[in-house]
C-alpha positions in Angstrom: 0.0 0.0 0.0 2.8 2.4 0.8 4.2 2.1 -2.7 0.7 2.8 -4.1 0.5 6.0 -2.0 3.7 7.3 -3.4 2.4 6.9 -7.0 0.8 10.3 -6.7 1.9 13.6 -5.2 -0.1 15.5 -2.6 -0.2 19.2 -1.7 -1.4 19.7 1.9 -2.9 23.2 2.4 -3.5 24.7 5.9 -5.4 28.1 5.8 -4.3 29.9 9.0 -4.9 33.1 10.9 -3.7 33.6 14.5 -3.2 30.0 15.3 -0.2 30.2 17.7 -1.8 27.6 20.0 -2.4 25.0 17.3 -0.2 25.4 14.2 2.9 23.6 15.4 0.9 20.6 16.7 -1.1 20.3 13.5 2.1 20.3 11.4 3.9 17.9 13.7 0.9 15.5 13.5 1.3 15.4 9.7 4.9 14.4 9.8 4.1 10.8 8.9 2.1 11.9 5.9 5.2 13.7 4.6 7.1 10.5 4.9 4.4 8.1 3.6 3.3 10.4 0.7 5.3 12.4 -1.7 3.8 15.5 0.0 4.5 19.0 1.0 2.7 21.4 3.4 1.7 25.0 2.5 0.5 27.1 5.4 -1.4 30.1 3.9 -1.4 32.8 6.5 -4.0 35.5 6.4 -1.9 38.1 8.3 -1.5 36.6 11.8 -0.7 39.2 14.5 0.1 36.6 17.2 3.2 34.4 17.4 2.1 32.2 14.4 4.7 33.6 12.0 7.5 33.3 14.5 6.6 29.7 15.1 6.4 29.1 11.3 9.8 30.7 10.8 11.3 28.1 13.2 9.5 25.2 11.5 10.7 26.3 8.1 14.3 26.1 9.2 13.8 22.5 10.4 11.6 21.2 7.6 12.1 21.8 3.9 8.8 20.2 3.0 6.9 23.0 4.7 6.2 26.4 3.0 4.7 29.6 4.2 2.5 31.6 1.9 1.0 35.1 2.6 -2.8 35.2 2.0 -3.6 39.0 1.6 -7.4 38.2 1.2 -7.3 36.5 4.6 -10.3 34.2 4.0 -10.0 30.4 3.7 -11.3 30.1 0.2 -8.7 32.5 -1.1 -6.0 30.7 0.9 -6.7 27.4 -0.8 -7.0 29.0 -4.2 -3.7 30.8 -3.9 -1.9 27.7 -2.7 -3.2 25.6 -5.6 -2.4 28.4 -8.1 1.2 28.7 -6.9 2.1 25.1 -6.3 -0.7 22.9 -7.6 0.9 22.2 -11.0 3.4 19.8 -9.4 0.8 17.7 -7.6 -2.1 15.3 -8.2 -4.2 15.9 -5.1 -4.8 18.7 -2.6 -5.6 18.0 1.0 -7.2 20.7 3.0 -6.4 20.8 6.7 -8.1 23.0 9.4 -5.5 24.5 11.7 -8.1 24.5 14.5 -8.8 20.8 14.3 -7.3 17.5 15.3 -6.5 14.7 12.9 -5.3 11.0 13.1 -1.7 10.5 12.2 -2.7 8.5 9.1 -5.5 10.9 8.1 -3.8 12.0 4.8 -2.7 8.5 3.9 -6.3 7.2 4.4 -7.7 9.9 2.1 -5.2 9.1 -0.7 -5.9 5.4 -0.3 -9.6 6.0 -0.7 -9.1 8.2 -3.7 -7.0 5.6 -5.4 -9.4 2.8 -4.5 -12.6 4.5 -5.6 -11.4 6.9 -8.3 -13.2 9.7 -6.6 -12.4 13.3 -7.6 -13.1 14.4 -4.0 -13.0 12.6 -0.7 -14.8 14.1 2.2 -15.0 13.0 5.9 -17.2 13.0 8.9 -16.6 15.5 11.7 -16.9 15.0 15.4 -17.2 18.1 17.6 -15.4 18.1 21.0 -15.4 20.8 23.7 -13.6 21.5 27.0 -15.2 24.4 28.9 -18.9 24.1 29.9 -20.3 26.2 27.1 -18.0 24.6 24.5 -19.0 21.1 25.7 -22.6 22.0 25.5 -22.2 23.4 22.0 -20.3 20.3 21.0 -23.2 18.2 22.3 -25.6 20.3 20.3 -23.6 20.1 17.1 -23.2 16.3 17.4 -27.0 15.9 17.9 -29.9 16.1 15.4 -31.1 19.2 17.2 -27.9 21.0 16.1 -27.1 19.3 12.8 -30.5 18.2 11.5 -29.1 14.7 10.8 -26.3 15.8 8.5 -24.3 12.7 7.6 -21.0 14.4 7.7 -21.8 15.5 11.3 -23.3 12.2 12.6 -21.1 9.7 10.8 -22.2 7.2 8.2 -20.9 4.2 6.2 -18.7 5.1 3.2 -20.9 6.2 0.3 -21.1 8.5 -2.7 -22.5 11.9 -1.7 -23.1 15.4 -2.8 -21.4 17.2 0.1 -19.3 16.6 3.2 -16.5 18.2 5.2 -13.8 19.0 2.6 -10.6 16.9 2.9 -9.0 15.7 -0.4 -9.6 16.9 -4.0 -8.1 16.0 -7.3 -6.3 19.2 -8.4 -7.4 18.8 -12.0 -11.0 18.7 -10.9 -10.5 21.7 -8.5 -9.1 23.8 -11.4 -11.7 22.6 -13.9 -14.5 24.1 -11.9 -12.6 27.3 -11.0 -11.7 26.6 -7.4 -13.5 28.2 -4.5 -15.7 31.2 -5.1 -14.0 33.9 -3.0 -17.2 35.9 -2.7 -18.1 33.2 -0.1 -16.7 33.8 3.3 -18.8 30.9 4.6 -20.2 27.8 2.9 -17.6 28.0 0.2 -17.3 24.2 0.4 -21.1 23.6 -0.2 -21.1 26.0 -3.2 -18.0 24.4 -4.6 -19.5 20.9 -4.3 -22.6 22.1 -6.2 -20.4 23.1 -9.1 -18.4 20.0 -8.8 -21.5 17.8 -9.3 -22.8 20.0 -12.2 -19.5 19.3 -14.0 -19.8 15.6 -13.6 -17.2 15.0 -10.9 -17.8 12.5 -8.0 -17.5 13.0 -4.2 -16.9 10.0 -1.9 -17.7 10.1 1.8 -15.2 7.9 3.7 -15.8 6.2 7.0 -12.2 5.1 7.2 -11.1 8.4 8.9 -12.5 11.6 10.3 -11.4 14.8 12.1 -12.2 16.5 15.4 -13.4 20.0 15.5 -13.5 22.4 18.4 -16.5 24.8 18.5 -16.7 28.4 19.6 -16.4 28.7 23.4 -18.9 31.5 24.0 -22.2 32.7 22.8 -21.1 35.8 20.8 -18.6 34.0 18.5 -21.0 31.1 18.1 -23.7 33.5 17.0 -21.4 35.3 14.5 -20.2 32.0 13.1 -23.7 30.7 12.4 -24.9 34.1 11.1 -22.1 33.8 8.6 -23.1 30.3 7.7 -26.7 31.5 7.1 -25.5 34.2 4.8 -23.3 31.8 2.9 -26.2 29.4 2.4 -28.3 32.3 1.1 -25.5 33.3 -1.3 -25.5 29.7 -2.7 -29.3 29.9 -3.1 -29.1 33.3 -4.9 -26.2 32.2 -7.1 -27.5 28.8 -8.2 -31.2 28.9 -7.3 -30.6 25.8 -5.3 -33.3 25.0 -2.7 -32.6 24.5 1.0 -33.0 20.9 2.2 -35.7 19.8 4.5 -33.4 19.8 7.5 -32.6 23.5 6.7 -36.2 24.6 6.3 -37.1 24.2 9.9 -34.3 26.5 11.4 -34.9 28.8 8.4 -38.2 29.8 9.9 -36.8 30.8 13.3 -36.0 34.4 12.6 -39.4 35.1 10.9 -41.3 33.6 13.9 -39.1 35.8 16.2 -40.1 38.8 14.3 -43.7 37.7 14.3 -43.6 37.5 18.1 -43.1 41.2 18.2 -46.8 41.5 17.2 -47.8 39.8 20.5 -48.6 43.4 21.7 -51.5 43.3 19.2 -52.5 39.7 19.7 -51.0 37.0 21.9 -51.2 34.3 19.2 -48.3 36.0 17.5 -45.9 34.6 20.0 -47.1 31.0 19.9 -44.8 29.8 17.0 -41.8 31.2 18.9 -42.8 29.5 22.1 -43.4 26.2 20.3 -39.8 26.3 18.8 -38.3 27.2 22.2 -40.3 24.4 23.9 -39.2 21.9 21.3 -35.5 22.8 21.7 -35.7 22.7 25.5 -37.7 19.5 25.4 -35.0 17.9 23.3 -32.4 19.1 25.7 -34.3 17.6 28.6 -34.6 14.3 26.7 -30.8 14.3 26.3 -30.4 14.9 30.0 -32.8 12.2 31.1 -32.5 9.5 28.5 -28.9 9.9 27.4 -27.5 11.0 30.8 -26.1 14.2 29.3 -25.8 16.7 32.2 -25.4 19.6 29.8 -28.5 18.7 27.8 -30.4 21.9 28.6 -27.4 24.1 28.0 -26.9 22.3 24.7 -30.5 23.3 23.8 -29.6 26.9 24.4 -26.5 26.6 22.1 -28.7 25.0 19.5 -31.2 27.9 19.8 -28.4 30.4 19.2 -27.3 28.4 16.2 -30.8 28.2 14.7 -31.6 31.9 15.2 -28.2 33.1 13.9 -28.4 30.9 10.9 -31.9 32.0 10.0 -31.1 35.7 10.7 -28.0 35.5 8.4 -29.9 33.7 5.7 -32.8 36.3 5.6 -30.4 39.2 6.0 -28.6 38.1 2.8 -31.8 37.3 0.9 -33.7 40.5 1.8 -30.9 43.1 2.0 -27.5 41.5 1.5 -24.9 41.7 -1.3 -26.8 40.8 -4.5 -23.7 40.4 -6.6 -23.6 37.0 -8.1 -20.4 35.3 -9.1 -20.4 32.8 -11.9 -18.3 29.6 -11.9 -15.3 29.6 -14.2 -15.4 27.4 -17.2 -13.5 24.2 -17.7 -9.8 24.7 -18.0 -9.7 28.2 -16.4 -7.3 28.8 -13.6 -8.2 29.6 -10.0 -7.5 33.1 -8.7 -3.9 33.9 -7.9 
């Protein structure tokens, strides 16, 4: 198997911004991949102001297979596009790594093995959320439950299968370039928008159960709200660009912001607040069920985290649809290069 893995070349891309607490550990954890694969790492830094660049300077002296790339546009989509534009011509696959996540030591090797076995143009993975402080643990509990993820397979885990979307991991560089790379108008949900174009172009996405990654959620309410507000805006951008419809699991939280606005009419008639109360009761009831039936002591707090996520996602979506940036970007045609 090791010889088969070295039959292709891999570019490992790590978008990064102020990751002094994580970047060294993430790169160290990929050391086996550099040995087992004909691979190099590119850290695309969006202008870190902490000690990230000092740490990277030391790593670069010790490891010739690691490169540092400035990403003046700062966002993750631009980071990956830039890395592929600068270095992708020498590689067969690109593997995207989140600096704020944890990966098995054989993560990259498992992805390449799956790509070679299935012939997939993209291999995506499941994602488990883990927290440490009380609020972060509760948010992780929410995000790992149907209350927070709506049953999304790349959140809950599933058997390996062909899919239309998942947490981005590995992509064939020729396919990435053929559809124009990530749309840099998307600060959030650039992966879902990319997968939409990937399928339109006839490429295939494989969800593997052979490996996964661990994600650490926001540790307080404000950042969590802003994150999901951005996710909502990104989903709306995708809708406006492609006229794609939200899935059933997205339609329910989509209604949260409107029913919250409707509740303001309770001063005129009390029935206006009933839909909001039903949603709140459903969330808290699910949290109570997790506490009683699953033995999760933070079940009710997880329900609060889920409510923040629902409301923020819905508010972001409707803000973009009703009054956001209406500029639509079109996917590049086959053979066009990603932005540099």
